[in-house]
LUMDREN-436882 format. One record per residue (C-alpha): residue number from 0; x, y, z. Coordinates in pm, whole numbers, padded with zeros to 5 digits, m for minus. Each point is the difference from the previous one (the first is absolute). Example, Ala and Ser with C-alpha at 12.3 -4.5 7.8 and 13.67 -1.06 7.14 Angstrom:
BEGIN
<rec><lummar>0</lummar><X>01230</X><Y>m00450</Y><Z>00780</Z></rec>
<rec><lummar>1</lummar><X>00137</X><Y>00344</Y><Z>m00066</Z></rec>
//
This chain:
BEGIN
<rec><lummar>0</lummar><X>27365</X><Y>m13621</Y><Z>09746</Z></rec>
<rec><lummar>1</lummar><X>m00333</X><Y>00187</Y><Z>00034</Z></rec>
<rec><lummar>2</lummar><X>00085</X><Y>00073</Y><Z>00361</Z></rec>
<rec><lummar>3</lummar><X>00332</X><Y>00156</Y><Z>m00103</Z></rec>
<rec><lummar>4</lummar><X>m00171</X><Y>00210</Y><Z>m00266</Z></rec>
<rec><lummar>5</lummar><X>m00253</X><Y>00129</Y><Z>00253</Z></rec>
<rec><lummar>6</lummar><X>00276</X><Y>00107</Y><Z>00238</Z></rec>
<rec><lummar>7</lummar><X>00192</X><Y>00173</Y><Z>m00277</Z></rec>
<rec><lummar>8</lummar><X>m00313</X><Y>00184</Y><Z>m00119</Z></rec>
<rec><lummar>9</lummar><X>m00089</X><Y>00108</Y><Z>00351</Z></rec>
<rec><lummar>10</lummar><X>00352</X><Y>00138</Y><Z>00056</Z></rec>
<rec><lummar>11</lummar><X>m00024</X><Y>00194</Y><Z>m00325</Z></rec>
<rec><lummar>12</lummar><X>m00343</X><Y>00134</Y><Z>00090</Z></rec>
<rec><lummar>13</lummar><X>00126</X><Y>00146</Y><Z>00323</Z></rec>
<rec><lummar>14</lummar><X>00305</X><Y>00155</Y><Z>m00167</Z></rec>
<rec><lummar>15</lummar><X>m00184</X><Y>00327</Y><Z>m00068</Z></rec>
<rec><lummar>16</lummar><X>00190</X><Y>00318</Y><Z>00079</Z></rec>
<rec><lummar>17</lummar><X>m00124</X><Y>00181</Y><Z>00311</Z></rec>
<rec><lummar>18</lummar><X>m00097</X><Y>00364</Y><Z>00029</Z></rec>
<rec><lummar>19</lummar><X>00088</X><Y>00228</Y><Z>00287</Z></rec>
<rec><lummar>20</lummar><X>m00251</X><Y>m00174</Y><Z>00220</Z></rec>
<rec><lummar>21</lummar><X>00170</X><Y>m00333</Y><Z>m00062</Z></rec>
<rec><lummar>22</lummar><X>m00199</X><Y>m00311</Y><Z>00087</Z></rec>
<rec><lummar>23</lummar><X>00093</X><Y>m00202</Y><Z>00306</Z></rec>
<rec><lummar>24</lummar><X>00103</X><Y>m00364</Y><Z>m00051</Z></rec>
<rec><lummar>25</lummar><X>m00295</X><Y>m00228</Y><Z>m00066</Z></rec>
<rec><lummar>26</lummar><X>m00096</X><Y>m00230</Y><Z>00286</Z></rec>
<rec><lummar>27</lummar><X>m00290</X><Y>m00179</Y><Z>m00163</Z></rec>
<rec><lummar>28</lummar><X>m00141</X><Y>m00079</Y><Z>m00340</Z></rec>
<rec><lummar>29</lummar><X>m00311</X><Y>00176</Y><Z>m00130</Z></rec>
<rec><lummar>30</lummar><X>m00345</X><Y>m00141</Y><Z>00049</Z></rec>
<rec><lummar>31</lummar><X>m00192</X><Y>m00134</Y><Z>m00298</Z></rec>
<rec><lummar>32</lummar><X>m00302</X><Y>00152</Y><Z>m00171</Z></rec>
<rec><lummar>33</lummar><X>m00351</X><Y>m00071</Y><Z>00140</Z></rec>
<rec><lummar>34</lummar><X>m00062</X><Y>m00249</Y><Z>m00280</Z></rec>
<rec><lummar>35</lummar><X>00282</X><Y>m00228</Y><Z>00125</Z></rec>
<rec><lummar>36</lummar><X>m00090</X><Y>m00017</Y><Z>00371</Z></rec>
<rec><lummar>37</lummar><X>m00039</X><Y>m00360</Y><Z>00120</Z></rec>
<rec><lummar>38</lummar><X>m00220</X><Y>m00132</Y><Z>00284</Z></rec>
<rec><lummar>39</lummar><X>00305</X><Y>m00041</Y><Z>00222</Z></rec>
<rec><lummar>40</lummar><X>00091</X><Y>00369</Y><Z>m00034</Z></rec>
<rec><lummar>41</lummar><X>m00345</X><Y>00116</Y><Z>00097</Z></rec>
<rec><lummar>42</lummar><X>m00011</X><Y>m00235</Y><Z>00296</Z></rec>
<rec><lummar>43</lummar><X>m00275</X><Y>m00219</Y><Z>m00150</Z></rec>
<rec><lummar>44</lummar><X>00079</X><Y>m00360</Y><Z>m00085</Z></rec>
<rec><lummar>45</lummar><X>00313</X><Y>m00185</Y><Z>m00099</Z></rec>
<rec><lummar>46</lummar><X>00263</X><Y>00147</Y><Z>m00228</Z></rec>
<rec><lummar>47</lummar><X>m00054</X><Y>m00051</Y><Z>m00370</Z></rec>
<rec><lummar>48</lummar><X>00270</X><Y>m00175</Y><Z>m00196</Z></rec>
<rec><lummar>49</lummar><X>00161</X><Y>00253</Y><Z>m00231</Z></rec>
<rec><lummar>50</lummar><X>00048</X><Y>m00100</Y><Z>m00361</Z></rec>
<rec><lummar>51</lummar><X>00361</X><Y>00003</Y><Z>m00124</Z></rec>
<rec><lummar>52</lummar><X>00086</X><Y>00355</Y><Z>m00106</Z></rec>
<rec><lummar>53</lummar><X>00117</X><Y>00061</Y><Z>m00355</Z></rec>
<rec><lummar>54</lummar><X>00357</X><Y>00106</Y><Z>m00048</Z></rec>
<rec><lummar>55</lummar><X>00035</X><Y>00367</Y><Z>00094</Z></rec>
<rec><lummar>56</lummar><X>00034</X><Y>00235</Y><Z>m00294</Z></rec>
<rec><lummar>57</lummar><X>00276</X><Y>00255</Y><Z>m00027</Z></rec>
<rec><lummar>58</lummar><X>m00101</X><Y>00315</Y><Z>00196</Z></rec>
<rec><lummar>59</lummar><X>m00069</X><Y>00317</Y><Z>m00192</Z></rec>
<rec><lummar>60</lummar><X>00002</X><Y>00367</Y><Z>00103</Z></rec>
<rec><lummar>61</lummar><X>m00334</X><Y>00175</Y><Z>00033</Z></rec>
<rec><lummar>62</lummar><X>m00093</X><Y>00368</Y><Z>m00018</Z></rec>
<rec><lummar>63</lummar><X>m00185</X><Y>00188</Y><Z>00273</Z></rec>
<rec><lummar>64</lummar><X>m00308</X><Y>m00181</Y><Z>00132</Z></rec>
<rec><lummar>65</lummar><X>m00302</X><Y>00217</Y><Z>00084</Z></rec>
<rec><lummar>66</lummar><X>m00337</X><Y>m00114</Y><Z>00125</Z></rec>
<rec><lummar>67</lummar><X>m00247</X><Y>m00061</Y><Z>00278</Z></rec>
<rec><lummar>68</lummar><X>00107</X><Y>m00206</Y><Z>00300</Z></rec>
<rec><lummar>69</lummar><X>m00220</X><Y>m00308</Y><Z>00032</Z></rec>
<rec><lummar>70</lummar><X>00187</X><Y>m00176</Y><Z>00279</Z></rec>
<rec><lummar>71</lummar><X>00311</X><Y>00057</Y><Z>00212</Z></rec>
<rec><lummar>72</lummar><X>00196</X><Y>m00180</Y><Z>00269</Z></rec>
<rec><lummar>73</lummar><X>00332</X><Y>00050</Y><Z>00178</Z></rec>
<rec><lummar>74</lummar><X>00257</X><Y>m00267</Y><Z>00082</Z></rec>
<rec><lummar>75</lummar><X>00369</X><Y>00004</Y><Z>00076</Z></rec>
<rec><lummar>76</lummar><X>00044</X><Y>00370</Y><Z>m00069</Z></rec>
<rec><lummar>77</lummar><X>m00179</X><Y>m00010</Y><Z>m00336</Z></rec>
<rec><lummar>78</lummar><X>m00343</X><Y>00105</Y><Z>m00116</Z></rec>
<rec><lummar>79</lummar><X>m00172</X><Y>m00221</Y><Z>m00255</Z></rec>
<rec><lummar>80</lummar><X>m00258</X><Y>00193</Y><Z>m00196</Z></rec>
<rec><lummar>81</lummar><X>m00257</X><Y>m00141</Y><Z>m00242</Z></rec>
<rec><lummar>82</lummar><X>m00059</X><Y>00277</Y><Z>m00255</Z></rec>
<rec><lummar>83</lummar><X>m00263</X><Y>00041</Y><Z>m00269</Z></rec>
<rec><lummar>84</lummar><X>00138</X><Y>00199</Y><Z>m00293</Z></rec>
<rec><lummar>85</lummar><X>m00184</X><Y>00093</Y><Z>m00320</Z></rec>
<rec><lummar>86</lummar><X>00138</X><Y>m00311</Y><Z>m00165</Z></rec>
<rec><lummar>87</lummar><X>00029</X><Y>m00263</Y><Z>00272</Z></rec>
<rec><lummar>88</lummar><X>00013</X><Y>m00101</Y><Z>00363</Z></rec>
<rec><lummar>89</lummar><X>00346</X><Y>m00071</Y><Z>00138</Z></rec>
<rec><lummar>90</lummar><X>00186</X><Y>m00053</Y><Z>00324</Z></rec>
<rec><lummar>91</lummar><X>00274</X><Y>00250</Y><Z>00084</Z></rec>
<rec><lummar>92</lummar><X>00260</X><Y>m00048</Y><Z>00275</Z></rec>
<rec><lummar>93</lummar><X>00160</X><Y>00314</Y><Z>00153</Z></rec>
<rec><lummar>94</lummar><X>00188</X><Y>00087</Y><Z>00320</Z></rec>
<rec><lummar>95</lummar><X>m00262</X><Y>00032</Y><Z>00276</Z></rec>
<rec><lummar>96</lummar><X>m00206</X><Y>00315</Y><Z>m00027</Z></rec>
<rec><lummar>97</lummar><X>m00342</X><Y>00133</Y><Z>00096</Z></rec>
<rec><lummar>98</lummar><X>m00266</X><Y>m00128</Y><Z>m00244</Z></rec>
<rec><lummar>99</lummar><X>m00377</X><Y>00021</Y><Z>00020</Z></rec>
<rec><lummar>100</lummar><X>m00240</X><Y>m00214</Y><Z>m00201</Z></rec>
<rec><lummar>101</lummar><X>m00189</X><Y>00215</Y><Z>m00248</Z></rec>
<rec><lummar>102</lummar><X>00264</X><Y>00268</Y><Z>m00047</Z></rec>
<rec><lummar>103</lummar><X>00173</X><Y>00061</Y><Z>m00331</Z></rec>
<rec><lummar>104</lummar><X>00375</X><Y>m00045</Y><Z>00002</Z></rec>
<rec><lummar>105</lummar><X>00291</X><Y>00006</Y><Z>m00246</Z></rec>
<rec><lummar>106</lummar><X>00299</X><Y>m00233</Y><Z>00042</Z></rec>
<rec><lummar>107</lummar><X>00345</X><Y>00029</Y><Z>m00151</Z></rec>
<rec><lummar>108</lummar><X>00125</X><Y>m00247</Y><Z>m00264</Z></rec>
<rec><lummar>109</lummar><X>00121</X><Y>m00339</Y><Z>00104</Z></rec>
<rec><lummar>110</lummar><X>00072</X><Y>m00353</Y><Z>m00113</Z></rec>
<rec><lummar>111</lummar><X>m00307</X><Y>m00198</Y><Z>m00104</Z></rec>
<rec><lummar>112</lummar><X>m00006</X><Y>m00372</Y><Z>00072</Z></rec>
<rec><lummar>113</lummar><X>m00255</X><Y>m00244</Y><Z>m00138</Z></rec>
<rec><lummar>114</lummar><X>m00077</X><Y>m00344</Y><Z>00140</Z></rec>
<rec><lummar>115</lummar><X>00224</X><Y>00085</Y><Z>00292</Z></rec>
<rec><lummar>116</lummar><X>m00016</X><Y>m00267</Y><Z>00276</Z></rec>
<rec><lummar>117</lummar><X>m00002</X><Y>00090</Y><Z>00368</Z></rec>
<rec><lummar>118</lummar><X>00155</X><Y>m00288</Y><Z>00185</Z></rec>
<rec><lummar>119</lummar><X>m00106</X><Y>00116</Y><Z>00345</Z></rec>
<rec><lummar>120</lummar><X>m00363</X><Y>00052</Y><Z>m00105</Z></rec>
<rec><lummar>121</lummar><X>m00006</X><Y>m00307</Y><Z>m00227</Z></rec>
<rec><lummar>122</lummar><X>m00166</X><Y>00191</Y><Z>m00281</Z></rec>
<rec><lummar>123</lummar><X>00092</X><Y>00169</Y><Z>m00324</Z></rec>
<rec><lummar>124</lummar><X>m00052</X><Y>00365</Y><Z>m00096</Z></rec>
<rec><lummar>125</lummar><X>m00156</X><Y>00031</Y><Z>m00341</Z></rec>
<rec><lummar>126</lummar><X>00166</X><Y>00344</Y><Z>m00018</Z></rec>
<rec><lummar>127</lummar><X>00180</X><Y>00224</Y><Z>00249</Z></rec>
<rec><lummar>128</lummar><X>00210</X><Y>00314</Y><Z>m00042</Z></rec>
<rec><lummar>129</lummar><X>00288</X><Y>00071</Y><Z>00240</Z></rec>
<rec><lummar>130</lummar><X>m00030</X><Y>00381</Y><Z>m00008</Z></rec>
<rec><lummar>131</lummar><X>00264</X><Y>00252</Y><Z>00111</Z></rec>
<rec><lummar>132</lummar><X>m00259</X><Y>00184</Y><Z>00208</Z></rec>
<rec><lummar>133</lummar><X>m00295</X><Y>00238</Y><Z>00004</Z></rec>
<rec><lummar>134</lummar><X>m00019</X><Y>00302</Y><Z>m00232</Z></rec>
<rec><lummar>135</lummar><X>m00319</X><Y>00153</Y><Z>00125</Z></rec>
<rec><lummar>136</lummar><X>m00318</X><Y>m00066</Y><Z>00198</Z></rec>
<rec><lummar>137</lummar><X>m00212</X><Y>00160</Y><Z>00271</Z></rec>
<rec><lummar>138</lummar><X>00217</X><Y>m00150</Y><Z>00273</Z></rec>
<rec><lummar>139</lummar><X>00308</X><Y>00168</Y><Z>m00144</Z></rec>
<rec><lummar>140</lummar><X>m00168</X><Y>00343</Y><Z>m00002</Z></rec>
<rec><lummar>141</lummar><X>m00069</X><Y>00014</Y><Z>00373</Z></rec>
<rec><lummar>142</lummar><X>00189</X><Y>00276</Y><Z>00180</Z></rec>
<rec><lummar>143</lummar><X>00258</X><Y>m00092</Y><Z>00259</Z></rec>
<rec><lummar>144</lummar><X>m00079</X><Y>00078</Y><Z>00360</Z></rec>
<rec><lummar>145</lummar><X>00147</X><Y>00309</Y><Z>00164</Z></rec>
<rec><lummar>146</lummar><X>00378</X><Y>m00038</Y><Z>00019</Z></rec>
<rec><lummar>147</lummar><X>00043</X><Y>00164</Y><Z>00335</Z></rec>
<rec><lummar>148</lummar><X>00318</X><Y>00178</Y><Z>00107</Z></rec>
<rec><lummar>149</lummar><X>00291</X><Y>00016</Y><Z>m00240</Z></rec>
<rec><lummar>150</lummar><X>m00192</X><Y>m00007</Y><Z>m00325</Z></rec>
<rec><lummar>151</lummar><X>m00304</X><Y>00118</Y><Z>m00187</Z></rec>
<rec><lummar>152</lummar><X>m00207</X><Y>m00087</Y><Z>m00300</Z></rec>
<rec><lummar>153</lummar><X>00023</X><Y>00281</Y><Z>m00253</Z></rec>
<rec><lummar>154</lummar><X>m00239</X><Y>00082</Y><Z>m00282</Z></rec>
<rec><lummar>155</lummar><X>m00061</X><Y>m00283</Y><Z>m00243</Z></rec>
<rec><lummar>156</lummar><X>00059</X><Y>m00262</Y><Z>00269</Z></rec>
<rec><lummar>157</lummar><X>00377</X><Y>00029</Y><Z>m00030</Z></rec>
<rec><lummar>158</lummar><X>00217</X><Y>m00091</Y><Z>00295</Z></rec>
<rec><lummar>159</lummar><X>00253</X><Y>00230</Y><Z>00163</Z></rec>
<rec><lummar>160</lummar><X>00180</X><Y>m00113</Y><Z>00314</Z></rec>
<rec><lummar>161</lummar><X>00284</X><Y>00182</Y><Z>00170</Z></rec>
<rec><lummar>162</lummar><X>00335</X><Y>m00179</Y><Z>m00017</Z></rec>
<rec><lummar>163</lummar><X>00118</X><Y>m00178</Y><Z>00313</Z></rec>
<rec><lummar>164</lummar><X>00282</X><Y>00164</Y><Z>00196</Z></rec>
<rec><lummar>165</lummar><X>00316</X><Y>m00135</Y><Z>00156</Z></rec>
<rec><lummar>166</lummar><X>00262</X><Y>m00251</Y><Z>m00106</Z></rec>
<rec><lummar>167</lummar><X>m00072</X><Y>m00229</Y><Z>m00296</Z></rec>
<rec><lummar>168</lummar><X>m00318</X><Y>00190</Y><Z>m00095</Z></rec>
<rec><lummar>169</lummar><X>m00105</X><Y>00006</Y><Z>m00366</Z></rec>
<rec><lummar>170</lummar><X>m00296</X><Y>00070</Y><Z>m00222</Z></rec>
<rec><lummar>171</lummar><X>m00149</X><Y>m00282</Y><Z>m00207</Z></rec>
<rec><lummar>172</lummar><X>00160</X><Y>00130</Y><Z>m00319</Z></rec>
<rec><lummar>173</lummar><X>00338</X><Y>00029</Y><Z>00170</Z></rec>
<rec><lummar>174</lummar><X>m00019</X><Y>m00366</Y><Z>00102</Z></rec>
<rec><lummar>175</lummar><X>m00024</X><Y>m00092</Y><Z>m00367</Z></rec>
<rec><lummar>176</lummar><X>00265</X><Y>00245</Y><Z>m00114</Z></rec>
<rec><lummar>177</lummar><X>00249</X><Y>m00114</Y><Z>00267</Z></rec>
<rec><lummar>178</lummar><X>m00097</X><Y>m00366</Y><Z>00016</Z></rec>
<rec><lummar>179</lummar><X>00343</X><Y>m00127</Y><Z>m00106</Z></rec>
<rec><lummar>180</lummar><X>00168</X><Y>00194</Y><Z>00279</Z></rec>
<rec><lummar>181</lummar><X>m00269</X><Y>m00089</Y><Z>00254</Z></rec>
<rec><lummar>182</lummar><X>m00019</X><Y>m00373</Y><Z>m00076</Z></rec>
<rec><lummar>183</lummar><X>m00016</X><Y>m00200</Y><Z>00326</Z></rec>
<rec><lummar>184</lummar><X>00016</X><Y>00318</Y><Z>00208</Z></rec>
<rec><lummar>185</lummar><X>m00241</X><Y>00144</Y><Z>00256</Z></rec>
<rec><lummar>186</lummar><X>m00230</X><Y>00271</Y><Z>m00129</Z></rec>
<rec><lummar>187</lummar><X>m00282</X><Y>00217</Y><Z>00132</Z></rec>
<rec><lummar>188</lummar><X>m00288</X><Y>00124</Y><Z>m00214</Z></rec>
<rec><lummar>189</lummar><X>m00330</X><Y>00172</Y><Z>00076</Z></rec>
<rec><lummar>190</lummar><X>m00303</X><Y>m00037</Y><Z>m00220</Z></rec>
<rec><lummar>191</lummar><X>m00366</X><Y>m00080</Y><Z>m00031</Z></rec>
<rec><lummar>192</lummar><X>m00125</X><Y>m00356</Y><Z>m00014</Z></rec>
<rec><lummar>193</lummar><X>m00178</X><Y>m00055</Y><Z>m00332</Z></rec>
<rec><lummar>194</lummar><X>m00037</X><Y>m00378</Y><Z>00006</Z></rec>
<rec><lummar>195</lummar><X>00038</X><Y>m00288</Y><Z>00248</Z></rec>
<rec><lummar>196</lummar><X>00007</X><Y>m00373</Y><Z>m00070</Z></rec>
<rec><lummar>197</lummar><X>m00002</X><Y>m00192</Y><Z>00326</Z></rec>
<rec><lummar>198</lummar><X>00159</X><Y>m00333</Y><Z>00091</Z></rec>
<rec><lummar>199</lummar><X>00163</X><Y>m00093</Y><Z>m00331</Z></rec>
<rec><lummar>200</lummar><X>00301</X><Y>m00227</Y><Z>00050</Z></rec>
<rec><lummar>201</lummar><X>m00032</X><Y>00078</Y><Z>00373</Z></rec>
<rec><lummar>202</lummar><X>00047</X><Y>00371</Y><Z>m00068</Z></rec>
<rec><lummar>203</lummar><X>m00216</X><Y>00307</Y><Z>m00043</Z></rec>
<rec><lummar>204</lummar><X>00069</X><Y>00187</Y><Z>m00323</Z></rec>
<rec><lummar>205</lummar><X>m00043</X><Y>00376</Y><Z>00032</Z></rec>
<rec><lummar>206</lummar><X>00009</X><Y>00242</Y><Z>m00296</Z></rec>
<rec><lummar>207</lummar><X>00119</X><Y>00351</Y><Z>00087</Z></rec>
<rec><lummar>208</lummar><X>m00001</X><Y>00330</Y><Z>m00190</Z></rec>
<rec><lummar>209</lummar><X>00109</X><Y>00349</Y><Z>00101</Z></rec>
<rec><lummar>210</lummar><X>m00070</X><Y>00195</Y><Z>m00319</Z></rec>
<rec><lummar>211</lummar><X>00355</X><Y>m00024</Y><Z>m00133</Z></rec>
<rec><lummar>212</lummar><X>00108</X><Y>m00204</Y><Z>m00299</Z></rec>
<rec><lummar>213</lummar><X>m00171</X><Y>m00088</Y><Z>m00326</Z></rec>
<rec><lummar>214</lummar><X>m00292</X><Y>m00236</Y><Z>m00042</Z></rec>
<rec><lummar>215</lummar><X>00094</X><Y>m00046</Y><Z>m00365</Z></rec>
<rec><lummar>216</lummar><X>00354</X><Y>m00106</Y><Z>00096</Z></rec>
<rec><lummar>217</lummar><X>m00119</X><Y>m00200</Y><Z>00302</Z></rec>
<rec><lummar>218</lummar><X>00201</X><Y>00204</Y><Z>00249</Z></rec>
<rec><lummar>219</lummar><X>m00289</X><Y>00147</Y><Z>00201</Z></rec>
<rec><lummar>220</lummar><X>m00099</X><Y>m00310</Y><Z>00197</Z></rec>
<rec><lummar>221</lummar><X>00214</X><Y>m00201</Y><Z>00244</Z></rec>
<rec><lummar>222</lummar><X>m00095</X><Y>m00347</Y><Z>00127</Z></rec>
<rec><lummar>223</lummar><X>00070</X><Y>m00082</Y><Z>00363</Z></rec>
<rec><lummar>224</lummar><X>m00022</X><Y>m00335</Y><Z>00177</Z></rec>
<rec><lummar>225</lummar><X>m00074</X><Y>00001</Y><Z>00371</Z></rec>
<rec><lummar>226</lummar><X>m00176</X><Y>m00174</Y><Z>00286</Z></rec>
<rec><lummar>227</lummar><X>m00186</X><Y>00326</Y><Z>00061</Z></rec>
<rec><lummar>228</lummar><X>m00335</X><Y>00047</Y><Z>m00172</Z></rec>
<rec><lummar>229</lummar><X>m00083</X><Y>00368</Y><Z>m00067</Z></rec>
<rec><lummar>230</lummar><X>m00321</X><Y>00124</Y><Z>m00157</Z></rec>
<rec><lummar>231</lummar><X>m00034</X><Y>00146</Y><Z>m00348</Z></rec>
<rec><lummar>232</lummar><X>00009</X><Y>00377</Y><Z>00038</Z></rec>
<rec><lummar>233</lummar><X>00236</X><Y>00000</Y><Z>00302</Z></rec>
<rec><lummar>234</lummar><X>00310</X><Y>00217</Y><Z>m00016</Z></rec>
<rec><lummar>235</lummar><X>00285</X><Y>m00206</Y><Z>00144</Z></rec>
<rec><lummar>236</lummar><X>00374</X><Y>00001</Y><Z>00053</Z></rec>
<rec><lummar>237</lummar><X>00169</X><Y>m00318</Y><Z>m00113</Z></rec>
<rec><lummar>238</lummar><X>00339</X><Y>m00126</Y><Z>00118</Z></rec>
<rec><lummar>239</lummar><X>00151</X><Y>m00305</Y><Z>m00165</Z></rec>
<rec><lummar>240</lummar><X>00262</X><Y>m00144</Y><Z>m00230</Z></rec>
<rec><lummar>241</lummar><X>m00004</X><Y>00096</Y><Z>m00369</Z></rec>
<rec><lummar>242</lummar><X>00065</X><Y>m00264</Y><Z>m00264</Z></rec>
<rec><lummar>243</lummar><X>00060</X><Y>00064</Y><Z>m00368</Z></rec>
<rec><lummar>244</lummar><X>m00131</X><Y>m00241</Y><Z>m00267</Z></rec>
<rec><lummar>245</lummar><X>m00157</X><Y>m00233</Y><Z>00252</Z></rec>
<rec><lummar>246</lummar><X>m00118</X><Y>m00327</Y><Z>m00155</Z></rec>
<rec><lummar>247</lummar><X>m00250</X><Y>m00214</Y><Z>00189</Z></rec>
<rec><lummar>248</lummar><X>m00017</X><Y>m00259</Y><Z>m00278</Z></rec>
<rec><lummar>249</lummar><X>m00282</X><Y>m00068</Y><Z>m00240</Z></rec>
<rec><lummar>250</lummar><X>00085</X><Y>00320</Y><Z>m00185</Z></rec>
<rec><lummar>251</lummar><X>m00101</X><Y>00218</Y><Z>00296</Z></rec>
<rec><lummar>252</lummar><X>00275</X><Y>00258</Y><Z>00000</Z></rec>
<rec><lummar>253</lummar><X>00029</X><Y>00346</Y><Z>00153</Z></rec>
<rec><lummar>254</lummar><X>00242</X><Y>00266</Y><Z>m00114</Z></rec>
<rec><lummar>255</lummar><X>m00003</X><Y>00137</Y><Z>00354</Z></rec>
<rec><lummar>256</lummar><X>m00161</X><Y>m00140</Y><Z>00314</Z></rec>
<rec><lummar>257</lummar><X>00034</X><Y>00058</Y><Z>00376</Z></rec>
<rec><lummar>258</lummar><X>00004</X><Y>m00322</Y><Z>00204</Z></rec>
<rec><lummar>259</lummar><X>m00052</X><Y>m00075</Y><Z>00369</Z></rec>
<rec><lummar>260</lummar><X>m00130</X><Y>00349</Y><Z>00069</Z></rec>
<rec><lummar>261</lummar><X>m00145</X><Y>00163</Y><Z>00308</Z></rec>
<rec><lummar>262</lummar><X>m00291</X><Y>00231</Y><Z>m00071</Z></rec>
<rec><lummar>263</lummar><X>m00092</X><Y>00296</Y><Z>00217</Z></rec>
<rec><lummar>264</lummar><X>m00332</X><Y>00175</Y><Z>m00066</Z></rec>
<rec><lummar>265</lummar><X>m00034</X><Y>00375</Y><Z>00043</Z></rec>
//
């Protein structure tokens, strides 16, 4: 029964609505806090026998989490960040991002789990928050590299990329506005790469913006899956098949996504 409760709680914890930068499907569970590392995990000695974990409590929603990064690690497309806030130290799991120990970061709300067991790591998290993503931090303030031909960074770091030409060409905002009509059809879009998550579910996940659309409404960023692996800051032309309301399971849903795309850098 405890095993069933853990699975149900984990599913609920991951059922957090995604922002425009939607998280990629999780491929691995978070690592535990430094206090829970066993000899086997550090490569010294035989594995310790874990005590039976208490029944998992019902998850609860947290507010923003702000504090100094004490430890960080990446695994399976996720970053696991040990944060020291004014009140406590806590592990936060977010879609993989650039994090540096010692910097101060703010994370979006998420579901908090206590006494959450990690089967693969054979240990239990005293507390972990499955956050929606990063709000702010030094890594998020870095300017993108020069976009090259076809686009330019304007004042304030805003992106403005010229619309692709030819058949089936659209802006990012048009892809959202016409998604019902374009469902399962070939599309072409040009934009600047603002985020890349490599080798998740055997795909590279590329986030593209061209300056159109609304960040508030989530229509300014399009996710593209491809075997190609562009660099953040590149201006690229993407050709692929658009899908509306794509559901990868585990509550990872996209209002609009371009699958199986080719990516041409400018």
